[in-house]
TIZAKOL-440343 format. One record per atom (N, C-alpha, C, O, CB): atom name; residue in one letter; residue number from 0; z negated, x negated, y. Coordinates in Angstrom, 1 decimal, always signed. Glycine has a CB too. Example, Ala and Ser with C-alpha at 12.3 -4.5 7.8 and 13.67 -1.06 7.14 Angstrom:
residues 2
site name=N resn=A resi=0 pz=-7.8 px=-13.2 py=-5.7
site name=CA resn=A resi=0 pz=-7.8 px=-12.3 py=-4.5
site name=C resn=A resi=0 pz=-7.8 px=-13.2 py=-3.3
site name=O resn=A resi=0 pz=-8.5 px=-14.2 py=-3.3
site name=CB resn=A resi=0 pz=-9.0 px=-11.3 py=-4.5
site name=N resn=S resi=1 pz=-7.1 px=-12.8 py=-2.2
site name=CA resn=S resi=1 pz=-7.1 px=-13.7 py=-1.1
site name=C resn=S resi=1 pz=-7.9 px=-12.9 py=+0.0
site name=O resn=S resi=1 pz=-8.0 px=-13.4 py=+1.1
site name=CB resn=S resi=1 pz=-5.7 px=-14.1 py=-0.6
//
This chain:
residues 70
site name=N resn=X resi=0 pz=-5.5 px=-7.5 py=+0.1
site name=CA resn=X resi=0 pz=-4.3 px=-6.8 py=-0.3
site name=C resn=X resi=0 pz=-3.1 px=-7.5 py=+0.4
site name=O resn=X resi=0 pz=-3.2 px=-7.9 py=+1.6
site name=CB resn=X resi=0 pz=-4.4 px=-5.3 py=+0.1
site name=N resn=X resi=1 pz=-2.0 px=-7.6 py=-0.2
site name=CA resn=X resi=1 pz=-0.7 px=-8.1 py=+0.3
site name=C resn=X resi=1 pz=+0.2 px=-7.0 py=+0.5
site name=O resn=X resi=1 pz=+0.4 px=-6.1 py=-0.3
site name=CB resn=X resi=1 pz=-0.1 px=-9.2 py=-0.6
site name=N resn=X resi=2 pz=+0.9 px=-7.0 py=+1.7
site name=CA resn=X resi=2 pz=+1.8 px=-5.9 py=+2.0
site name=C resn=X resi=2 pz=+3.1 px=-6.5 py=+2.4
site name=O resn=X resi=2 pz=+3.2 px=-7.4 py=+3.3
site name=CB resn=X resi=2 pz=+1.2 px=-5.0 py=+3.2
site name=N resn=X resi=3 pz=+4.2 px=-6.0 py=+1.8
site name=CA resn=X resi=3 pz=+5.6 px=-6.4 py=+2.1
site name=C resn=X resi=3 pz=+6.4 px=-5.2 py=+2.2
site name=O resn=X resi=3 pz=+6.1 px=-4.1 py=+1.6
site name=CB resn=X resi=3 pz=+6.2 px=-7.4 py=+1.0
site name=N resn=X resi=4 pz=+7.5 px=-5.2 py=+2.9
site name=CA resn=X resi=4 pz=+8.4 px=-4.1 py=+2.9
site name=C resn=X resi=4 pz=+9.8 px=-4.5 py=+2.9
site name=O resn=X resi=4 pz=+10.2 px=-5.7 py=+3.2
site name=CB resn=X resi=4 pz=+8.1 px=-3.2 py=+4.2
site name=N resn=X resi=5 pz=+10.7 px=-3.6 py=+2.5
site name=CA resn=X resi=5 pz=+12.1 px=-3.9 py=+2.3
site name=C resn=X resi=5 pz=+12.9 px=-2.6 py=+2.6
site name=O resn=X resi=5 pz=+12.4 px=-1.5 py=+2.4
site name=CB resn=X resi=5 pz=+12.5 px=-4.4 py=+0.9
site name=N resn=X resi=6 pz=+14.1 px=-2.8 py=+3.1
site name=CA resn=X resi=6 pz=+15.0 px=-1.6 py=+3.4
site name=C resn=X resi=6 pz=+15.6 px=-1.2 py=+2.0
site name=O resn=X resi=6 pz=+15.9 px=-2.0 py=+1.2
site name=CB resn=X resi=6 pz=+16.1 px=-1.9 py=+4.4
site name=N resn=X resi=7 pz=+15.8 px=+0.1 py=+1.9
site name=CA resn=X resi=7 pz=+16.4 px=+0.7 py=+0.7
site name=C resn=X resi=7 pz=+17.7 px=+1.4 py=+1.3
site name=O resn=X resi=7 pz=+18.1 px=+1.2 py=+2.4
site name=CB resn=X resi=7 pz=+15.5 px=+1.7 py=-0.1
site name=N resn=X resi=8 pz=+18.3 px=+2.3 py=+0.4
site name=CA resn=X resi=8 pz=+19.5 px=+3.0 py=+0.8
site name=C resn=X resi=8 pz=+19.2 px=+3.9 py=+2.0
site name=O resn=X resi=8 pz=+18.1 px=+4.5 py=+2.2
site name=CB resn=X resi=8 pz=+20.0 px=+3.9 py=-0.4
site name=N resn=X resi=9 pz=+20.2 px=+4.0 py=+2.9
site name=CA resn=X resi=9 pz=+20.1 px=+4.8 py=+4.1
site name=C resn=X resi=9 pz=+19.0 px=+4.3 py=+5.0
site name=O resn=X resi=9 pz=+18.9 px=+3.1 py=+5.3
site name=CB resn=X resi=9 pz=+19.8 px=+6.3 py=+3.7
site name=N resn=X resi=10 pz=+18.1 px=+5.2 py=+5.5
site name=CA resn=X resi=10 pz=+17.0 px=+4.8 py=+6.4
site name=C resn=X resi=10 pz=+15.7 px=+4.7 py=+5.6
site name=O resn=X resi=10 pz=+14.7 px=+4.4 py=+6.2
site name=CB resn=X resi=10 pz=+16.9 px=+5.8 py=+7.5
site name=N resn=X resi=11 pz=+15.7 px=+4.9 py=+4.3
site name=CA resn=X resi=11 pz=+14.5 px=+4.8 py=+3.5
site name=C resn=X resi=11 pz=+14.1 px=+3.3 py=+3.5
site name=O resn=X resi=11 pz=+14.9 px=+2.4 py=+3.5
site name=CB resn=X resi=11 pz=+14.7 px=+5.4 py=+2.1
site name=N resn=X resi=12 pz=+12.8 px=+3.2 py=+3.4
site name=CA resn=X resi=12 pz=+12.2 px=+1.8 py=+3.2
site name=C resn=X resi=12 pz=+11.2 px=+1.9 py=+2.1
site name=O resn=X resi=12 pz=+10.7 px=+3.0 py=+1.7
site name=CB resn=X resi=12 pz=+11.6 px=+1.3 py=+4.5
site name=N resn=X resi=13 pz=+10.8 px=+0.7 py=+1.6
site name=CA resn=X resi=13 pz=+9.8 px=+0.6 py=+0.5
site name=C resn=X resi=13 pz=+8.7 px=-0.4 py=+1.0
site name=O resn=X resi=13 pz=+9.0 px=-1.5 py=+1.4
site name=CB resn=X resi=13 pz=+10.5 px=+0.2 py=-0.8
site name=N resn=X resi=14 pz=+7.5 px=+0.1 py=+0.9
site name=CA resn=X resi=14 pz=+6.3 px=-0.8 py=+1.1
site name=C resn=X resi=14 pz=+5.8 px=-1.2 py=-0.2
site name=O resn=X resi=14 pz=+5.5 px=-0.4 py=-1.1
site name=CB resn=X resi=14 pz=+5.3 px=-0.1 py=+2.0
site name=N resn=X resi=15 pz=+5.6 px=-2.5 py=-0.4
site name=CA resn=X resi=15 pz=+5.1 px=-3.1 py=-1.7
site name=C resn=X resi=15 pz=+3.6 px=-3.5 py=-1.4
site name=O resn=X resi=15 pz=+3.4 px=-4.2 py=-0.4
site name=CB resn=X resi=15 pz=+5.9 px=-4.2 py=-2.2
site name=N resn=X resi=16 pz=+2.7 px=-3.1 py=-2.2
site name=CA resn=X resi=16 pz=+1.3 px=-3.4 py=-2.1
site name=C resn=X resi=16 pz=+0.9 px=-4.2 py=-3.3
site name=O resn=X resi=16 pz=+1.3 px=-3.9 py=-4.5
site name=CB resn=X resi=16 pz=+0.4 px=-2.2 py=-1.9
site name=N resn=X resi=17 pz=+0.0 px=-5.2 py=-3.2
site name=CA resn=X resi=17 pz=-0.5 px=-5.9 py=-4.3
site name=C resn=X resi=17 pz=-1.9 px=-6.4 py=-4.0
site name=O resn=X resi=17 pz=-2.1 px=-6.9 py=-2.9
site name=CB resn=X resi=17 pz=+0.4 px=-7.0 py=-4.8
site name=N resn=X resi=18 pz=-2.8 px=-6.4 py=-4.9
site name=CA resn=X resi=18 pz=-4.1 px=-7.0 py=-4.8
site name=C resn=X resi=18 pz=-4.0 px=-8.4 py=-5.2
site name=O resn=X resi=18 pz=-3.4 px=-8.7 py=-6.2
site name=CB resn=X resi=18 pz=-5.2 px=-6.2 py=-5.6
site name=N resn=X resi=19 pz=-4.6 px=-9.3 py=-4.5
site name=CA resn=X resi=19 pz=-4.7 px=-10.7 py=-4.9
site name=C resn=X resi=19 pz=-6.1 px=-11.0 py=-5.3
site name=O resn=X resi=19 pz=-7.1 px=-10.7 py=-4.6
site name=CB resn=X resi=19 pz=-4.3 px=-11.7 py=-3.7
site name=N resn=X resi=20 pz=-6.3 px=-11.4 py=-6.6
site name=CA resn=X resi=20 pz=-7.6 px=-11.6 py=-7.2
site name=C resn=X resi=20 pz=-7.7 px=-13.0 py=-7.7
site name=O resn=X resi=20 pz=-6.7 px=-13.7 py=-8.1
site name=CB resn=X resi=20 pz=-7.9 px=-10.6 py=-8.3
site name=N resn=X resi=21 pz=-9.0 px=-13.5 py=-7.8
site name=CA resn=X resi=21 pz=-9.2 px=-14.9 py=-8.4
site name=C resn=X resi=21 pz=-8.7 px=-14.8 py=-9.9
site name=O resn=X resi=21 pz=-8.9 px=-13.9 py=-10.6
site name=CB resn=X resi=21 pz=-10.7 px=-15.3 py=-8.3
site name=N resn=X resi=22 pz=-8.0 px=-15.9 py=-10.2
site name=CA resn=X resi=22 pz=-7.5 px=-16.0 py=-11.6
site name=C resn=X resi=22 pz=-6.6 px=-14.9 py=-12.1
site name=O resn=X resi=22 pz=-6.6 px=-14.6 py=-13.3
site name=CB resn=X resi=22 pz=-8.6 px=-16.3 py=-12.6
site name=N resn=X resi=23 pz=-6.0 px=-14.1 py=-11.1
site name=CA resn=X resi=23 pz=-5.2 px=-13.0 py=-11.4
site name=C resn=X resi=23 pz=-5.9 px=-11.9 py=-12.3
site name=O resn=X resi=23 pz=-5.3 px=-11.3 py=-13.2
site name=CB resn=X resi=23 pz=-3.9 px=-13.4 py=-12.2
site name=N resn=X resi=24 pz=-7.2 px=-11.8 py=-12.1
site name=CA resn=X resi=24 pz=-8.0 px=-10.8 py=-12.8
site name=C resn=X resi=24 pz=-7.5 px=-9.4 py=-12.5
site name=O resn=X resi=24 pz=-7.1 px=-9.1 py=-11.4
site name=CB resn=X resi=24 pz=-9.5 px=-11.0 py=-12.5
site name=N resn=X resi=25 pz=-7.6 px=-8.5 py=-13.4
site name=CA resn=X resi=25 pz=-7.2 px=-7.1 py=-13.2
site name=C resn=X resi=25 pz=-8.1 px=-6.5 py=-12.1
site name=O resn=X resi=25 pz=-9.3 px=-6.7 py=-12.1
site name=CB resn=X resi=25 pz=-7.3 px=-6.3 py=-14.5
site name=N resn=X resi=26 pz=-7.5 px=-5.7 py=-11.3
site name=CA resn=X resi=26 pz=-8.3 px=-5.0 py=-10.2
site name=C resn=X resi=26 pz=-7.5 px=-3.7 py=-9.9
site name=O resn=X resi=26 pz=-6.7 px=-3.7 py=-8.9
site name=CB resn=X resi=26 pz=-8.5 px=-5.9 py=-8.9
site name=N resn=X resi=27 pz=-7.6 px=-2.6 py=-10.7
site name=CA resn=X resi=27 pz=-6.8 px=-1.5 py=-10.6
site name=C resn=X resi=27 pz=-7.2 px=-0.5 py=-9.5
site name=O resn=X resi=27 pz=-6.9 px=+0.7 py=-9.6
site name=CB resn=X resi=27 pz=-6.7 px=-0.8 py=-11.9
site name=N resn=X resi=28 pz=-8.0 px=-0.9 py=-8.5
site name=CA resn=X resi=28 pz=-8.6 px=+0.0 py=-7.5
site name=C resn=X resi=28 pz=-7.4 px=+0.7 py=-6.7
site name=O resn=X resi=28 pz=-6.6 px=+0.0 py=-6.2
site name=CB resn=X resi=28 pz=-9.5 px=-0.7 py=-6.6
site name=N resn=X resi=29 pz=-7.5 px=+2.0 py=-6.6
site name=CA resn=X resi=29 pz=-6.5 px=+2.7 py=-5.8
site name=C resn=X resi=29 pz=-6.8 px=+2.5 py=-4.3
site name=O resn=X resi=29 pz=-7.9 px=+2.1 py=-3.9
site name=CB resn=X resi=29 pz=-6.5 px=+4.2 py=-6.1
site name=N resn=X resi=30 pz=-5.8 px=+2.7 py=-3.4
site name=CA resn=X resi=30 pz=-5.9 px=+2.6 py=-2.0
site name=C resn=X resi=30 pz=-5.3 px=+3.8 py=-1.3
site name=O resn=X resi=30 pz=-4.2 px=+4.2 py=-1.7
site name=CB resn=X resi=30 pz=-5.3 px=+1.2 py=-1.5
site name=N resn=X resi=31 pz=-6.0 px=+4.3 py=-0.3
site name=CA resn=X resi=31 pz=-5.4 px=+5.4 py=+0.5
site name=C resn=X resi=31 pz=-4.4 px=+4.8 py=+1.5
site name=O resn=X resi=31 pz=-4.6 px=+3.7 py=+2.1
site name=CB resn=X resi=31 pz=-6.5 px=+6.2 py=+1.2
site name=N resn=X resi=32 pz=-3.3 px=+5.6 py=+1.7
site name=CA resn=X resi=32 pz=-2.4 px=+5.2 py=+2.8
site name=C resn=X resi=32 pz=-2.0 px=+6.5 py=+3.5
site name=O resn=X resi=32 pz=-2.2 px=+7.6 py=+3.0
site name=CB resn=X resi=32 pz=-1.1 px=+4.6 py=+2.2
site name=N resn=X resi=33 pz=-1.6 px=+6.3 py=+4.8
site name=CA resn=X resi=33 pz=-1.2 px=+7.5 py=+5.6
site name=C resn=X resi=33 pz=+0.3 px=+7.4 py=+5.9
site name=O resn=X resi=33 pz=+0.7 px=+6.4 py=+6.4
site name=CB resn=X resi=33 pz=-2.0 px=+7.5 py=+6.9
site name=N resn=X resi=34 pz=+1.0 px=+8.4 py=+5.4
site name=CA resn=X resi=34 pz=+2.5 px=+8.4 py=+5.6
site name=C resn=X resi=34 pz=+2.8 px=+9.7 py=+6.4
site name=O resn=X resi=34 pz=+2.5 px=+10.8 py=+5.9
site name=CB resn=X resi=34 pz=+3.2 px=+8.4 py=+4.2
site name=N resn=X resi=35 pz=+3.4 px=+9.5 py=+7.6
site name=CA resn=X resi=35 pz=+3.8 px=+10.7 py=+8.4
site name=C resn=X resi=35 pz=+2.6 px=+11.6 py=+8.6
site name=O resn=X resi=35 pz=+2.8 px=+12.9 py=+8.6
site name=CB resn=X resi=35 pz=+4.9 px=+11.4 py=+7.8
site name=N resn=X resi=36 pz=+1.4 px=+11.1 py=+8.9
site name=CA resn=X resi=36 pz=+0.3 px=+11.9 py=+9.2
site name=C resn=X resi=36 pz=-0.5 px=+12.5 py=+8.0
site name=O resn=X resi=36 pz=-1.5 px=+13.2 py=+8.2
site name=CB resn=X resi=36 pz=+0.7 px=+13.0 py=+10.1
site name=N resn=X resi=37 pz=+0.0 px=+12.2 py=+6.8
site name=CA resn=X resi=37 pz=-0.7 px=+12.7 py=+5.6
site name=C resn=X resi=37 pz=-1.3 px=+11.6 py=+4.8
site name=O resn=X resi=37 pz=-0.6 px=+10.6 py=+4.5
site name=CB resn=X resi=37 pz=+0.3 px=+13.5 py=+4.7
site name=N resn=X resi=38 pz=-2.5 px=+11.7 py=+4.4
site name=CA resn=X resi=38 pz=-3.2 px=+10.7 py=+3.6
site name=C resn=X resi=38 pz=-3.0 px=+11.0 py=+2.1
site name=O resn=X resi=38 pz=-3.2 px=+12.1 py=+1.7
site name=CB resn=X resi=38 pz=-4.7 px=+10.6 py=+4.0
site name=N resn=X resi=39 pz=-2.6 px=+9.9 py=+1.4
site name=CA resn=X resi=39 pz=-2.5 px=+10.1 py=+0.0
site name=C resn=X resi=39 pz=-3.1 px=+8.8 py=-0.7
site name=O resn=X resi=39 pz=-3.1 px=+7.7 py=-0.1
site name=CB resn=X resi=39 pz=-1.0 px=+10.3 py=-0.5
site name=N resn=X resi=40 pz=-3.5 px=+9.0 py=-1.9
site name=CA resn=X resi=40 pz=-4.1 px=+7.8 py=-2.7
site name=C resn=X resi=40 pz=-3.0 px=+7.2 py=-3.6
site name=O resn=X resi=40 pz=-2.3 px=+7.9 py=-4.3
site name=CB resn=X resi=40 pz=-5.3 px=+8.3 py=-3.6
site name=N resn=X resi=41 pz=-2.8 px=+5.9 py=-3.5
site name=CA resn=X resi=41 pz=-1.8 px=+5.2 py=-4.3
site name=C resn=X resi=41 pz=-2.6 px=+4.4 py=-5.4
site name=O resn=X resi=41 pz=-3.4 px=+3.6 py=-5.1
site name=CB resn=X resi=41 pz=-1.0 px=+4.2 py=-3.4
site name=N resn=X resi=42 pz=-2.2 px=+4.7 py=-6.6
site name=CA resn=X resi=42 pz=-2.8 px=+4.0 py=-7.8
site name=C resn=X resi=42 pz=-2.2 px=+2.6 py=-7.8
site name=O resn=X resi=42 pz=-0.9 px=+2.4 py=-7.6
site name=CB resn=X resi=42 pz=-2.5 px=+4.8 py=-9.1
site name=N resn=X resi=43 pz=-3.0 px=+1.6 py=-8.1
site name=CA resn=X resi=43 pz=-2.5 px=+0.2 py=-8.1
site name=C resn=X resi=43 pz=-2.5 px=-0.3 py=-9.6
site name=O resn=X resi=43 pz=-3.3 px=-1.2 py=-9.9
site name=CB resn=X resi=43 pz=-3.5 px=-0.7 py=-7.2
site name=N resn=X resi=44 pz=-1.6 px=+0.2 py=-10.4
site name=CA resn=X resi=44 pz=-1.5 px=-0.2 py=-11.8
site name=C resn=X resi=44 pz=-1.1 px=-1.7 py=-11.8
site name=O resn=X resi=44 pz=-0.2 px=-2.1 py=-11.1
site name=CB resn=X resi=44 pz=-0.5 px=+0.7 py=-12.5
site name=N resn=X resi=45 pz=-1.8 px=-2.4 py=-12.6
site name=CA resn=X resi=45 pz=-1.5 px=-3.9 py=-12.7
site name=C resn=X resi=45 pz=-1.6 px=-4.6 py=-11.4
site name=O resn=X resi=45 pz=-0.9 px=-5.5 py=-11.1
site name=CB resn=X resi=45 pz=-0.1 px=-4.1 py=-13.3
site name=N resn=X resi=46 pz=-2.4 px=-4.1 py=-10.5
site name=CA resn=X resi=46 pz=-2.7 px=-4.6 py=-9.1
site name=C resn=X resi=46 pz=-1.5 px=-4.5 py=-8.2
site name=O resn=X resi=46 pz=-1.4 px=-5.1 py=-7.2
site name=CB resn=X resi=46 pz=-3.0 px=-6.1 py=-9.2
site name=N resn=X resi=47 pz=-0.5 px=-3.6 py=-8.5
site name=CA resn=X resi=47 pz=+0.7 px=-3.5 py=-7.7
site name=C resn=X resi=47 pz=+1.1 px=-2.0 py=-7.6
site name=O resn=X resi=47 pz=+0.8 px=-1.2 py=-8.4
site name=CB resn=X resi=47 pz=+1.9 px=-4.3 py=-8.3
site name=N resn=X resi=48 pz=+1.8 px=-1.7 py=-6.4
site name=CA resn=X resi=48 pz=+2.3 px=-0.4 py=-6.2
site name=C resn=X resi=48 pz=+3.4 px=-0.5 py=-5.2
site name=O resn=X resi=48 pz=+3.5 px=-1.5 py=-4.5
site name=CB resn=X resi=48 pz=+1.2 px=+0.6 py=-5.8
site name=N resn=X resi=49 pz=+4.2 px=+0.6 py=-5.1
site name=CA resn=X resi=49 pz=+5.2 px=+0.7 py=-4.0
site name=C resn=X resi=49 pz=+5.2 px=+2.1 py=-3.5
site name=O resn=X resi=49 pz=+4.9 px=+3.0 py=-4.2
site name=CB resn=X resi=49 pz=+6.6 px=+0.2 py=-4.5
site name=N resn=X resi=50 pz=+5.6 px=+2.2 py=-2.2
site name=CA resn=X resi=50 pz=+5.6 px=+3.5 py=-1.5
site name=C resn=X resi=50 pz=+6.9 px=+3.6 py=-0.7
site name=O resn=X resi=50 pz=+7.2 px=+2.7 py=+0.1
site name=CB resn=X resi=50 pz=+4.3 px=+3.6 py=-0.5
site name=N resn=X resi=51 pz=+7.6 px=+4.7 py=-1.0
site name=CA resn=X resi=51 pz=+8.8 px=+4.9 py=-0.3
site name=C resn=X resi=51 pz=+8.5 px=+5.7 py=+1.0
site name=O resn=X resi=51 pz=+7.6 px=+6.5 py=+1.0
site name=CB resn=X resi=51 pz=+9.9 px=+5.8 py=-1.1
site name=N resn=X resi=52 pz=+9.1 px=+5.3 py=+2.1
site name=CA resn=X resi=52 pz=+8.9 px=+6.0 py=+3.4
site name=C resn=X resi=52 pz=+10.1 px=+5.9 py=+4.3
site name=O resn=X resi=52 pz=+11.0 px=+5.1 py=+4.1
site name=CB resn=X resi=52 pz=+7.6 px=+5.4 py=+4.1
site name=N resn=X resi=53 pz=+10.1 px=+6.8 py=+5.3
site name=CA resn=X resi=53 pz=+11.1 px=+6.8 py=+6.3
site name=C resn=X resi=53 pz=+10.4 px=+6.8 py=+7.7
site name=O resn=X resi=53 pz=+9.2 px=+7.3 py=+7.8
site name=CB resn=X resi=53 pz=+12.1 px=+8.0 py=+6.3
site name=N resn=X resi=54 pz=+11.0 px=+6.2 py=+8.7
site name=CA resn=X resi=54 pz=+10.3 px=+6.2 py=+10.0
site name=C resn=X resi=54 pz=+9.2 px=+5.2 py=+10.1
site name=O resn=X resi=54 pz=+9.4 px=+4.0 py=+9.7
site name=CB resn=X resi=54 pz=+9.7 px=+7.6 py=+10.3
site name=N resn=X resi=55 pz=+8.1 px=+5.6 py=+10.7
site name=CA resn=X resi=55 pz=+7.0 px=+4.6 py=+11.0
site name=C resn=X resi=55 pz=+6.4 px=+4.2 py=+9.6
site name=O resn=X resi=55 pz=+6.2 px=+4.9 py=+8.7
site name=CB resn=X resi=55 pz=+5.9 px=+5.3 py=+11.8
site name=N resn=X resi=56 pz=+6.1 px=+2.9 py=+9.6
site name=CA resn=X resi=56 pz=+5.5 px=+2.3 py=+8.4
site name=C resn=X resi=56 pz=+4.1 px=+3.0 py=+8.1
site name=O resn=X resi=56 pz=+3.4 px=+3.3 py=+9.0
site name=CB resn=X resi=56 pz=+5.3 px=+0.8 py=+8.5
site name=N resn=X resi=57 pz=+3.8 px=+3.2 py=+6.8
site name=CA resn=X resi=57 pz=+2.5 px=+3.7 py=+6.4
site name=C resn=X resi=57 pz=+1.4 px=+2.9 py=+6.9
site name=O resn=X resi=57 pz=+1.5 px=+1.7 py=+7.1
site name=CB resn=X resi=57 pz=+2.5 px=+3.9 py=+4.9
site name=N resn=X resi=58 pz=+0.2 px=+3.5 py=+7.1
site name=CA resn=X resi=58 pz=-1.0 px=+2.8 py=+7.4
site name=C resn=X resi=58 pz=-1.8 px=+2.7 py=+6.2
site name=O resn=X resi=58 pz=-2.1 px=+3.7 py=+5.5
site name=CB resn=X resi=58 pz=-1.8 px=+3.6 py=+8.6
site name=N resn=X resi=59 pz=-2.2 px=+1.5 py=+5.8
site name=CA resn=X resi=59 pz=-2.9 px=+1.2 py=+4.6
site name=C resn=X resi=59 pz=-4.4 px=+1.3 py=+4.9
site name=O resn=X resi=59 pz=-4.9 px=+0.7 py=+5.9
site name=CB resn=X resi=59 pz=-2.6 px=-0.2 py=+4.0
site name=N resn=X resi=60 pz=-5.2 px=+2.1 py=+4.1
site name=CA resn=X resi=60 pz=-6.6 px=+2.3 py=+4.3
site name=C resn=X resi=60 pz=-6.9 px=+2.8 py=+5.7
site name=O resn=X resi=60 pz=-7.6 px=+2.1 py=+6.5
site name=CB resn=X resi=60 pz=-7.4 px=+1.0 py=+4.0
site name=N resn=X resi=61 pz=-6.3 px=+4.0 py=+6.1
site name=CA resn=X resi=61 pz=-6.5 px=+4.5 py=+7.4
site name=C resn=X resi=61 pz=-7.9 px=+4.7 py=+7.9
site name=O resn=X resi=61 pz=-8.2 px=+4.7 py=+9.1
site name=CB resn=X resi=61 pz=-5.7 px=+5.7 py=+7.6
site name=N resn=X resi=62 pz=-8.8 px=+4.9 py=+7.0
site name=CA resn=X resi=62 pz=-10.2 px=+5.2 py=+7.4
site name=C resn=X resi=62 pz=-11.1 px=+3.9 py=+7.3
site name=O resn=X resi=62 pz=-12.3 px=+4.0 py=+7.6
site name=CB resn=X resi=62 pz=-10.8 px=+6.3 py=+6.5
site name=N resn=X resi=63 pz=-10.5 px=+2.8 py=+6.9
site name=CA resn=X resi=63 pz=-11.2 px=+1.5 py=+6.8
site name=C resn=X resi=63 pz=-12.3 px=+1.5 py=+5.8
site name=O resn=X resi=63 pz=-13.3 px=+0.8 py=+6.0
site name=CB resn=X resi=63 pz=-11.8 px=+1.3 py=+8.2
site name=N resn=X resi=64 pz=-12.2 px=+2.2 py=+4.7
site name=CA resn=X resi=64 pz=-13.2 px=+2.2 py=+3.7
site name=C resn=X resi=64 pz=-13.2 px=+1.0 py=+2.8
site name=O resn=X resi=64 pz=-14.2 px=+0.6 py=+2.2
site name=CB resn=X resi=64 pz=-13.1 px=+3.5 py=+2.8
site name=N resn=X resi=65 pz=-12.0 px=+0.4 py=+2.6
site name=CA resn=X resi=65 pz=-11.8 px=-0.8 py=+1.7
site name=C resn=X resi=65 pz=-11.6 px=-2.1 py=+2.5
site name=O resn=X resi=65 pz=-12.3 px=-3.1 py=+2.2
site name=CB resn=X resi=65 pz=-10.7 px=-0.5 py=+0.7
site name=N resn=X resi=66 pz=-10.6 px=-2.0 py=+3.4
site name=CA resn=X resi=66 pz=-10.2 px=-3.2 py=+4.1
site name=C resn=X resi=66 pz=-11.0 px=-3.3 py=+5.4
site name=O resn=X resi=66 pz=-10.9 px=-2.5 py=+6.2
site name=CB resn=X resi=66 pz=-8.7 px=-3.3 py=+4.4
site name=N resn=X resi=67 pz=-11.8 px=-4.3 py=+5.5
site name=CA resn=X resi=67 pz=-12.7 px=-4.5 py=+6.7
site name=C resn=X resi=67 pz=-12.1 px=-5.6 py=+7.6
site name=O resn=X resi=67 pz=-11.7 px=-6.7 py=+7.0
site name=CB resn=X resi=67 pz=-14.1 px=-4.8 py=+6.3
site name=N resn=X resi=68 pz=-12.1 px=-5.4 py=+8.8
site name=CA resn=X resi=68 pz=-11.7 px=-6.4 py=+9.8
site name=C resn=X resi=68 pz=-12.9 px=-7.1 py=+10.3
site name=O resn=X resi=68 pz=-13.9 px=-6.5 py=+10.7
site name=CB resn=X resi=68 pz=-10.9 px=-5.8 py=+11.0
site name=N resn=X resi=69 pz=-12.9 px=-8.5 py=+10.2
site name=CA resn=X resi=69 pz=-14.1 px=-9.2 py=+10.7
site name=C resn=X resi=69 pz=-14.0 px=-9.6 py=+12.1
site name=O resn=X resi=69 pz=-14.8 px=-10.3 py=+12.7
site name=CB resn=X resi=69 pz=-14.3 px=-10.5 py=+9.8
//
């Protein structure tokens, strides 16, 4: 998964998420994120999504079910 962020109006920010797949194959798997202590599922339509947030950046896959650290 690729993660980028950008500032928006005021103190709001946007986190952009995208799946990178071989040959740009479709991979619409949703991913959980934690924003301000609340976990929510983000749908990845066309392998992309964006999340608006303020304050601390969201945690992607907070329970480590999808993204594994080697």
